[in-house]
C-alpha positions as CSV (number, residue, x, y, z in Angstrom):
1,M,46.2,-118.0,-115.0
2,R,48.8,-115.7,-116.4
3,N,51.9,-117.8,-115.5
4,P,51.2,-121.5,-115.4
5,T,54.9,-122.4,-114.9
6,L,54.7,-120.8,-111.5
7,H,51.3,-122.3,-111.2
8,E,52.9,-126.0,-111.7
9,L,55.6,-125.4,-109.4
10,L,53.6,-123.7,-106.2
11,Q,51.0,-126.4,-106.8
12,A,53.4,-129.2,-106.4
13,F,54.9,-127.7,-103.0
14,T,51.8,-127.0,-101.5
15,A,50.6,-130.7,-102.2
16,D,54.0,-132.2,-100.9
17,T,53.3,-129.7,-98.0
18,A,49.9,-130.7,-97.3
19,L,51.2,-134.7,-97.4
20,Q,54.1,-134.0,-94.8
21,L,51.5,-132.1,-92.7
22,S,48.9,-134.8,-93.1
23,A,51.8,-137.3,-92.1
24,E,52.5,-135.5,-88.8
25,T,48.9,-135.1,-87.8
26,A,48.5,-138.8,-88.6
27,G,51.1,-139.5,-86.3
28,G,49.9,-137.6,-83.4
29,V,51.1,-134.3,-83.5
30,E,48.0,-131.7,-82.6
31,V,47.6,-128.6,-84.0
32,P,47.6,-125.8,-81.4
33,F,44.1,-123.7,-81.2
34,E,42.8,-120.7,-79.4
35,I,39.2,-120.1,-78.5
36,V,37.1,-117.2,-79.6
37,E,34.1,-115.7,-79.0
38,E,31.3,-115.7,-81.6
39,R,28.5,-113.4,-80.9
40,G,25.1,-115.1,-81.8
41,G,22.7,-113.2,-80.0
42,R,22.6,-112.4,-76.1
43,T,24.7,-115.5,-75.4
44,P,28.1,-115.4,-76.8
45,L,29.4,-118.9,-78.5
46,Y,32.8,-120.0,-77.8
47,C,34.4,-122.2,-80.8
48,Y,38.0,-123.5,-81.5
49,R,40.1,-121.9,-84.0
50,P,42.9,-124.0,-85.3
51,L,46.5,-121.7,-85.2
52,T,47.6,-123.5,-88.5
53,G,50.0,-120.7,-89.0
54,P,52.0,-121.2,-86.1
55,F,52.0,-124.8,-86.7
56,I,53.8,-124.4,-90.1
57,R,55.8,-121.8,-89.2
58,D,57.5,-124.4,-86.6
59,R,57.8,-126.8,-89.6
60,L,59.5,-124.8,-92.1
61,G,62.7,-125.9,-91.8
62,R,61.5,-129.4,-92.7
63,L,59.3,-128.1,-95.4
64,S,62.1,-125.9,-97.0
65,A,63.8,-129.4,-97.5
66,L,61.1,-130.9,-99.7
67,P,62.5,-131.0,-103.6
68,S,59.7,-128.9,-104.7
69,Y,60.6,-126.0,-102.2
70,A,63.6,-124.6,-104.2
71,P,61.9,-124.7,-107.5
72,A,58.8,-122.8,-106.1
73,A,61.0,-120.1,-104.4
74,R,63.3,-119.5,-107.3
75,A,60.1,-118.6,-109.4
76,L,59.0,-116.4,-106.7
77,E,62.4,-114.5,-106.7
78,E,62.3,-113.5,-109.9
79,L,59.2,-111.6,-109.9
80,D,58.9,-108.2,-109.3
81,G,55.4,-108.1,-107.3
82,I,56.0,-109.9,-104.2
83,D,56.2,-106.9,-102.3
84,E,52.7,-106.1,-103.2
85,Y,51.6,-109.7,-102.3
86,L,53.4,-109.8,-98.9
87,R,51.6,-106.4,-98.4
88,A,48.6,-107.2,-99.2
89,R,48.9,-110.7,-96.7
90,G,49.6,-108.0,-94.1
91,E,53.2,-108.8,-94.2
92,D,55.0,-106.0,-92.0
93,R,58.5,-107.3,-93.1
94,I,59.2,-106.9,-96.8
95,Q,63.1,-106.0,-97.0
96,G,65.6,-108.2,-97.7
97,E,67.1,-110.1,-100.5
98,P,64.8,-111.3,-103.4
99,R,65.4,-114.7,-102.0
100,E,64.3,-114.0,-98.2
101,R,61.0,-111.9,-99.7
102,A,60.4,-115.1,-101.9
103,D,60.7,-117.5,-98.6
104,A,58.4,-115.3,-97.1
105,A,55.6,-115.3,-99.8
106,L,55.9,-119.0,-99.7
107,R,55.4,-119.1,-95.9
108,S,52.3,-116.6,-96.6
109,F,51.0,-118.4,-99.4
110,L,50.9,-121.7,-97.0
111,D,49.1,-119.7,-94.5
112,A,46.4,-118.4,-96.9
113,F,45.8,-121.9,-98.0
114,F,45.8,-123.4,-94.7
115,A,44.0,-121.0,-92.7
116,E,42.2,-122.1,-89.8
117,R,42.5,-125.7,-90.9
118,S,43.0,-128.5,-88.8
119,D,42.6,-130.9,-91.9
120,F,46.0,-130.8,-94.1
121,S,44.7,-132.3,-97.2
122,F,45.0,-130.9,-100.9
123,D,42.1,-129.1,-102.0
124,E,42.0,-127.9,-105.7
125,Q,39.5,-125.4,-105.3
126,R,41.1,-123.6,-102.4
127,F,44.4,-124.0,-104.3
128,A,42.7,-122.1,-107.3
129,T,41.3,-119.5,-104.9
130,T,44.7,-119.1,-103.0
131,Y,46.7,-119.0,-106.2
132,E,44.1,-116.5,-108.1
133,E,45.0,-113.9,-104.9
134,L,48.7,-114.3,-105.6
135,E,48.4,-113.6,-109.2
136,R,46.5,-110.7,-108.6
137,S,49.0,-108.8,-106.6
138,L,51.7,-110.0,-109.0
139,Y,50.0,-108.7,-112.1
140,D,47.8,-106.0,-111.1
141,G,48.8,-103.4,-114.0
142,R,51.6,-105.4,-115.0
143,C,51.8,-108.0,-117.8
144,L,53.8,-111.4,-118.0
145,T,56.1,-111.2,-121.2
146,T,57.3,-114.6,-122.6
147,V,59.8,-115.1,-125.0
148,I,60.8,-118.8,-126.5
149,A,63.6,-120.1,-128.8
150,P,64.7,-123.7,-130.0
151,L,68.0,-124.5,-128.2
152,L,69.0,-127.1,-130.7
153,G,71.7,-130.0,-130.0
154,V,70.1,-130.3,-126.3
155,A,67.9,-133.2,-124.5
156,L,66.5,-133.5,-121.3
157,E,65.0,-136.5,-119.7
158,E,61.4,-137.4,-120.0
159,R,60.6,-136.8,-116.5
160,T,61.7,-133.4,-116.7
161,H,59.0,-130.9,-117.5
162,E,61.0,-127.9,-116.7
163,L,64.6,-127.2,-116.1
164,V,64.5,-123.8,-114.1
165,L,68.1,-121.9,-114.4
166,G,67.3,-118.2,-113.0
167,D,67.0,-114.9,-114.3
168,G,63.7,-115.5,-115.6
169,L,65.5,-118.4,-117.9
170,S,64.2,-121.9,-118.0
171,L,64.5,-125.0,-120.2
172,V,61.3,-126.5,-121.2
173,P,60.8,-129.7,-123.5
174,G,58.7,-128.5,-126.7
175,D,55.9,-130.7,-126.1
176,A,55.4,-129.8,-122.6
177,L,54.6,-126.1,-123.5
178,P,51.1,-127.1,-125.3
179,E,50.9,-123.3,-126.5
180,A,54.0,-123.0,-128.2
181,P,54.0,-122.8,-132.0
182,N,54.4,-125.7,-133.8
183,E,57.8,-124.2,-135.8
184,A,59.4,-123.7,-132.5
185,V,58.6,-127.4,-131.0
186,W,59.3,-129.4,-134.2
187,G,62.5,-129.3,-136.5
188,D,64.1,-132.2,-138.4
189,S,64.3,-134.5,-135.6
190,E,61.7,-136.9,-134.6
191,H,62.2,-135.5,-131.0
192,P,60.4,-132.3,-129.8
193,N,63.0,-129.2,-129.4
194,V,64.0,-128.0,-126.1
195,L,62.8,-124.4,-125.6
196,A,64.7,-121.8,-123.7
197,V,62.0,-119.9,-122.2
198,L,62.6,-116.2,-120.8
199,S,59.3,-115.2,-118.4
200,L,59.6,-111.3,-117.5
201,T,56.8,-109.7,-115.5
202,Q,56.9,-105.8,-116.6
203,E,54.4,-102.7,-117.2
204,R,52.0,-102.8,-119.8
205,A,53.4,-99.8,-121.5
206,E,56.8,-101.2,-122.0
207,R,58.1,-102.6,-125.3
208,P,58.7,-106.6,-125.3
209,P,61.9,-107.7,-123.9
210,I,63.6,-108.7,-126.9
211,S,67.1,-107.4,-126.8
212,I,67.4,-108.9,-122.9
213,A,66.2,-112.4,-124.5
214,R,69.0,-112.2,-127.3
215,Q,71.4,-111.7,-124.6
216,R,70.4,-114.4,-121.8
217,F,69.6,-116.8,-124.5
218,R,73.4,-116.2,-126.4
219,R,74.5,-116.5,-122.5
220,L,72.8,-119.7,-121.9
221,L,74.2,-120.7,-125.2
222,T,77.7,-120.2,-124.1
223,A,77.0,-122.0,-120.4
224,M,75.8,-125.0,-122.4
225,R,79.0,-125.1,-124.4
226,L,81.2,-124.6,-121.4
227,F,79.2,-127.1,-119.1
228,E,79.2,-130.2,-121.5
229,R,80.8,-131.0,-124.8
230,G,78.3,-130.8,-127.6
231,G,77.1,-129.1,-130.7
232,Y,74.8,-126.4,-129.5
233,A,73.1,-123.7,-131.6
234,L,69.9,-121.5,-131.5
235,G,67.2,-121.4,-133.7
236,P,67.3,-118.3,-135.8
237,V,64.2,-117.1,-134.9
238,A,62.2,-116.5,-131.7
239,W,58.7,-116.2,-130.6
240,T,57.1,-113.8,-127.9
241,R,54.0,-112.9,-126.7
242,V,52.3,-110.8,-123.7
243,D,50.0,-112.9,-121.0
244,D,48.2,-115.4,-123.0
245,G,48.1,-113.4,-126.1
246,A,48.7,-114.6,-129.8
247,W,52.4,-115.3,-130.8
248,R,54.8,-113.1,-132.8
249,M,57.8,-114.4,-134.4
250,V,61.1,-112.1,-134.2
251,P,64.4,-113.0,-135.6
252,L,67.2,-114.0,-133.4
253,G,70.5,-114.7,-135.6
254,G,72.5,-117.2,-136.4
255,S,74.9,-119.2,-133.6
256,G,76.4,-122.1,-135.3
257,R,75.4,-125.6,-136.5
258,P,73.9,-128.1,-134.3
259,R,75.4,-132.0,-133.9
260,L,74.2,-135.2,-132.4
261,L,71.6,-134.5,-129.3
262,T,73.6,-134.1,-125.8
263,L,71.3,-135.3,-123.1
264,I,71.2,-133.4,-119.4
265,P,70.5,-136.3,-117.0
266,N,68.4,-135.8,-114.1
267,E,71.2,-136.1,-111.6
268,R,73.4,-133.1,-113.4
269,E,70.4,-130.8,-113.7
270,E,71.3,-129.1,-110.1
271,E,74.8,-129.0,-111.5
272,L,73.8,-127.1,-114.3
273,Q,71.7,-124.7,-112.4
274,T,74.7,-123.8,-110.5
275,F,76.7,-123.5,-113.2
276,W,74.6,-121.0,-115.0
277,E,74.5,-119.0,-111.7
278,L,78.3,-118.8,-111.7
279,I,78.3,-118.0,-115.5
280,S,75.8,-115.2,-115.2
281,I,77.7,-113.5,-112.1
282,Q,81.5,-113.8,-113.4
283,S,81.4,-113.8,-117.3
284,P,84.1,-111.5,-118.1
285,N,83.7,-108.4,-120.4
286,R,87.5,-107.8,-121.3
287,G,91.0,-109.1,-121.0
288,E,92.5,-112.4,-122.4
289,L,89.9,-114.4,-120.7
290,A,87.0,-112.7,-122.5
291,W,88.4,-112.7,-125.7
292,S,89.8,-116.6,-125.6
293,L,86.3,-117.0,-124.8
294,A,84.8,-115.2,-127.5
295,R,87.3,-117.2,-130.0
296,F,86.2,-120.4,-128.1
297,E,82.6,-119.6,-129.5
298,M,83.5,-119.0,-133.1
299,G,85.3,-122.4,-133.2
300,C,82.1,-123.9,-131.9
301,E,80.2,-122.4,-134.6
302,R,82.7,-123.6,-137.5
303,L,80.6,-125.9,-139.7
304,A,83.5,-128.5,-139.4
305,P,85.9,-129.0,-136.5
306,F,89.0,-128.7,-138.4
307,E,88.1,-125.1,-139.4
308,A,88.3,-124.3,-135.7
309,L,92.0,-124.9,-135.4
310,T,92.9,-121.3,-135.8
311,D,90.3,-120.0,-133.2
312,C,91.2,-122.8,-130.9
313,L,94.9,-121.8,-130.8
314,L,94.7,-118.3,-131.1
315,A,92.6,-118.5,-127.6
316,L,95.1,-121.2,-126.3
317,R,98.1,-118.7,-127.0
318,A,95.9,-115.8,-125.8
319,L,95.7,-117.4,-122.2
320,L,98.8,-119.4,-121.8
321,E,101.5,-117.7,-124.2
322,P,101.1,-114.0,-124.4
323,E,105.0,-113.5,-125.2
324,G,103.9,-115.2,-128.4
325,P,104.5,-118.0,-130.9
326,A,107.7,-117.3,-131.2
327,S,108.4,-118.5,-127.4
328,G,107.5,-121.8,-127.9
329,R,106.1,-122.4,-124.6
330,L,102.2,-123.2,-125.7
331,G,102.8,-126.9,-125.2
332,Q,104.9,-127.0,-122.2
333,R,102.0,-124.8,-120.4
334,L,99.0,-126.4,-121.8
335,A,100.5,-130.0,-121.0
336,A,101.4,-128.6,-117.2
337,M,98.1,-127.5,-117.0
338,C,96.0,-130.2,-118.7
339,A,97.8,-133.6,-118.7
340,E,99.0,-136.1,-116.1
341,P,102.9,-135.9,-115.5
342,D,103.3,-139.1,-117.8
343,E,100.9,-138.0,-120.4
344,R,102.7,-134.5,-120.7
345,L,105.0,-135.1,-123.8
346,R,102.4,-136.6,-125.7
347,L,100.3,-133.3,-125.2
348,I,103.3,-131.0,-125.8
349,E,103.9,-133.3,-129.3
350,R,100.1,-132.9,-129.8
351,T,100.3,-129.4,-129.8
352,A,103.5,-129.2,-131.9
353,H,101.7,-131.2,-134.3
354,A,98.6,-129.0,-134.3
355,I,100.5,-126.0,-135.2
356,S,102.3,-127.5,-138.2
357,L,98.5,-128.5,-139.4
358,E,97.6,-124.8,-139.1
359,R,100.6,-123.6,-141.2
360,A,99.3,-126.2,-143.6
361,V,95.9,-124.8,-143.7
362,I,97.6,-120.9,-144.1
363,A,99.5,-122.3,-146.9
364,G,96.1,-123.3,-148.6
365,L,97.1,-127.0,-148.1
366,A,94.2,-129.6,-146.9
367,P,95.2,-132.2,-144.1
368,A,95.7,-135.4,-145.7
369,E,96.5,-137.5,-142.6
370,P,93.5,-139.1,-140.1
371,G,93.0,-138.0,-137.2
372,A,93.3,-133.7,-137.5
373,N,89.7,-133.4,-136.8
374,A,90.3,-135.6,-133.8
375,L,93.1,-133.6,-132.7
376,V,91.4,-130.2,-133.2
377,E,88.7,-131.8,-130.7
378,E,91.2,-132.5,-128.5
379,L,92.5,-129.0,-127.9
380,G,89.4,-128.0,-128.1
381,E,88.1,-129.8,-125.2
382,H,91.4,-128.9,-123.3
383,L,90.6,-125.0,-123.9
384,R,86.5,-125.6,-122.7
385,A,88.2,-127.3,-119.3
386,L,90.6,-124.0,-118.9
387,L,87.9,-121.4,-119.5
388,R,85.1,-123.4,-117.5
389,D,87.6,-123.7,-114.6
390,A,88.6,-120.0,-115.0
391,L,85.2,-118.4,-115.4
392,C,84.1,-120.5,-112.2
393,G,86.8,-119.5,-109.9
394,H,88.5,-123.1,-109.7
395,L,91.8,-121.5,-111.1
396,D,93.2,-118.1,-111.4
397,S,92.5,-116.0,-114.2
398,D,96.2,-115.5,-115.1
399,L,96.7,-119.0,-116.6
400,R,100.2,-118.2,-117.8
401,S,101.4,-117.6,-114.3
402,V,99.5,-120.9,-113.2
403,A,101.2,-123.0,-115.3
404,D,104.9,-121.7,-114.8
405,A,104.3,-122.3,-111.2
406,L,103.5,-125.9,-111.9
407,L,106.4,-125.9,-114.3
408,G,108.5,-124.4,-111.7
409,T,109.6,-121.6,-114.1
410,P,109.7,-118.2,-112.8
411,V,107.8,-115.5,-114.4
412,A,109.4,-112.5,-115.6
413,A,108.0,-109.0,-114.2
414,G,106.0,-107.2,-116.5
415,A,106.0,-110.4,-118.9
């Protein structure tokens, strides 16, 4: 078996389908059949052949609503050999979007598993044979390359064995990946690390996709920082292997310092999947939004919250005060965007206080007053909310104009 994750997801979906179809036939629904001729001598013999293919296709709407359908479809959607599998199965139509081909592959997989059966019970041996046929088509002449790295500062619920994000990327509790190196799974905590896992199918002659892994792991770190408040970081090294070969360690680079664990509950997993898709598509490469996002991440990687004060203010100024600090509009615009009307004055005052603290830091004076770190974290949360809403499309990327519209202030042309 080359792809244990795909095996597990398809097994879950096939077993759920078996239960669904068995319940329907037990309730009196009949499987259509055809009479076929079999030659056994001079006298032809006739037998009944269940038309399980049409029977299953008529119920695809209900089967696609099963909880195990979407994860299995996403896993197939990201594989390169789907066309070969569909062609081997005699499917004429293999064009269309990746998700359409994944849906067709799932349909064809069920046809193969339940072929000519009127009993829809789940059979382990039959599944193994059907899955082996699929893997032969997917990986003939190719290999499955896996890259893993600890994603520190995050935890998944116990019943979550894998959180598939897409783009070949998933989050897996370290102890749910028995082949993973011990150093990747266990760190300073008594709990196993959550692993970022990138699985890609490629030609055997190609080099391992380490640069792709670095980019996607870094994008994942960005997504986590925007998705939920917390202290996240990637481990300094990653591990890669081809098929089920030996793991090889590769450097990944530093990415901050993790703090307390942030739990992603089951009910928010789908929200994280959707957010990852948005971030993957809409992540900016240039402009004020991209610059502010980079500055936000610099702040996330400081050793102490107060050290991130300048990062936070510079990012907010780029988004809300492009005229420069002399305009004095940052506090008003931030309050208009992030506070209820009766709380705006307080946020204006808090922003002014943060600016004065920054001046003390520049002058080499350590802040003596209590609550300085809390003030920086508060502004950081406002920055995170603005970046997240702008990247998701909930806010126009020209945040200054949005803020001035809320304040009723006309925006000067060319300003």
